[in-house]
Steps between C-alpha positions, in 0.01 A plus 500: 500500500600511867273309731450577868690290753366317803596707806552183704738297285592745221372270225327642195121503505285372216334764284154402627606486866313776683562375855851645534637159610630210296320166521768322714502785752123498520509127563770538764283732704158344484516457878534873562143507631624319811846650559732776374733396216876480530646821356859584399718739699466762224125509570561721804701756301191618312467873569142502641598224742820679600302817562235320708770333711675836547168646624476214755138433409428129460162567343666689216760225473218250448338722236833538315547122531158435341562744214853380421551423128645163603139383545401590144310782339215468748569565869432226755142546624455618857284195566793269420754681716245544781456123494875455551494739796192346660287815478213626283534708185348798682752466782788488251370813332507680834852371569625624162336841519490567875764596757814285542468182705673520837433155651818295468328161503311581179792686341738207548247236397408672173860592418603137543201377299594724204871419551601865523881507539591569863754762393224710343282511811487760775427246775652173614369163392497207747854370534648847462454593864718774642580286805726202474375154594824417678453333835548738791735244654759590237608820669136602551523735204207687354581625154304748292568509127440787266210475258634640175149563378435741788841647577715617213791273421813597687317728741556292813691192602316215676465545875575211733415500869674248724289447809781361714716803424206733557434345838855569609477871421355761730496292819138507619195326359340829398810603305518161330136514399543852366806392302313204349203719407708768333717246319196313371334826393816583307475160333139563401597842367758329280219322316298815438340590834696824533210674674584293811840659552525741793448861387362819652125536423564801278721294271236244410330521159197726506284272287436130460438330167407148398868408472549557874186301573635208298824514699306504825307192386822323404640576846241266653612228260863563599411471869311174441798347321739617768267362768507160331881508498591644841187517714298777657729585790742680270234673294230619738676828577584544133135471399387735778764757407409474131131539585573808712705670227260421217193604703666830595590566140148419381352734762695804377524432124246579230358248255206441271186316608599199291843489658344557842283188477795288387717652775242415766500139381881487504512643852235251610717214370806641678300528824390137466858385440624697802226339710589149384869553576406627846291186556779266393755695705268452799434873529127445474397814686657707221310321222137595560526877428656423161213266410239756603681758288508257207124445520439874501731563204347209306154646546616847394647347183197274448743205496313193631800273443717702738217509755469122484876460547488722809201316648673166437805612700284656772314171540834327557626767742204488741421129479631408844378807689171565318396184313145626448625821334748293300206305355321825413808635318532187287125499434514864388790416267299213351204730445705778338680256271184331375509482121874550451681295765721224358485149653827559683377822660175334604701211642706742708192673637353168612839415654479824698160399638586137584749563786282780639225243544758274666594773751127531575484122555260450208603170339209508256595846375860389458395195297269701274765763420770239434266314263428823310870582485585158354224532243628838385867393498412204278389749230866588450693823441367788290678759289336777706647370827647790696860476616411469867308170451780306330584324827151344511553134416437153643781546754345821629161334528652215704686751713190704587313180575781390735505835682122485536513160667776625728268783605229241570738304725517199264876460441470153348284635219730803465803270461325315218440821301839662573695186419346500151688827439841357587426196284423725199707818545441815294849640422363825361338585835789422729405724792154343529656156473731580794219656702273196468790265579556686827129474576521125425767472769268687736205271418714188539607622845138559600422150377754368753785389271784716635774316310331549163429863585869552580609327180275718283609815682868412464461436126324833438726710725747607223215608273337704777827689545505587130153640440504784758135473602445580866158337484667170407790546742269555795310179433827309492604672824180371657585147385844543659345610833266201499771247419745650753275409794679249727223241467550499122873429514607236246799471271301650211357792697839588651658487154245749363514733801881511486499567124236770540692673778824494298323646197337777700823597677714505183 
């Protein structure tokens, strides 16, 4: 008689074994209630899984995963897998049977949790970014790499844009900016964003499907990664141009109601990213219309998460000019996010309110918001954290506290908070690290220690040149103007001023 074999190890099953798994394999996976099991590479070649991956529907991938014969004759219960994913059984049922997920944060988190091979996915996992992490000092190159899960293999070669070479072509600043924008758009097209390439309106596709929406969502992720590598100055025009093209396409194309809601959310995210890049490039007047558009699109799509993101950025944008309205924006975001906000998001919203109170001169309000922010941050990260809150950490909290005390005219207290950042740097958030170091130099100068201010500014000067953030550069320029005053002349201040002037004139 031929007995059935265990699908996990291939061993023969006992005649009375009705579980579909041998005893050792059952023992090896008793912890499956808490985490997915390790599976062999052949697991992903099962036809239902291959089909679900080809359909680019993660819910169907999860269903095929649960029903895989590797797990035995009985499929994994939805309650078990929902526990792995941090959702309810009812939510998992909707994910499996509803429309495809389009939010990259959740797609990447669940794909990593289930250990889906990266080569089988239609989106990039963290660490597979299309932009290189090379320092801009090494030829100032921005490189965009093809995603073989989006663009067919062999279709395009990687596109590399050298900023120094671009700046030497075309003569004027307008021509250089246009060259950089078009070159960067070509790089984004090389990783699947072909709808961004220049084309007459009549040549654009007449309809939009969920695949195009997913690409539009991944564009925001690409821009965020590029921003972390090369700074906003080089990307602001790229984001604005991409937003213009995608919005124009969406206005003339046809799509279903389901696609329309997802498209509105994707356009809201792109508007928010364009606004942030405008803020960091110190083009603040251009940012507000994008945030208002994002709020409108989020409401059309009934997407409270996008609305909260837009309000969070709007609170930051108007903090100095309209601190009272800034408080209202953050308060509205807190109200909308009640019931689903993660600790990090709540921390960020309190950190938006704290410096607004400082601008208003309300020390009590500042202290209350900082205490709430610390309490929330101590609760730790959450699997539902959105991508835009990943910079919220202890360093950011200290930085906001330092800026708030600067606004209150208490530089000694600001120095204490900002110095804690340089003592415990956060390498994964380099731009923020550089920004707060420049502000530390500014606070130290206001405290009266010109030599220490010059030393800090001199040390951070090379990093400021690398990150291409006009917001940061202008603060350092202000430090230079302060230290260049004749009454401040010392060996240290002259050394910094000379180094700064040489760097600027190179």
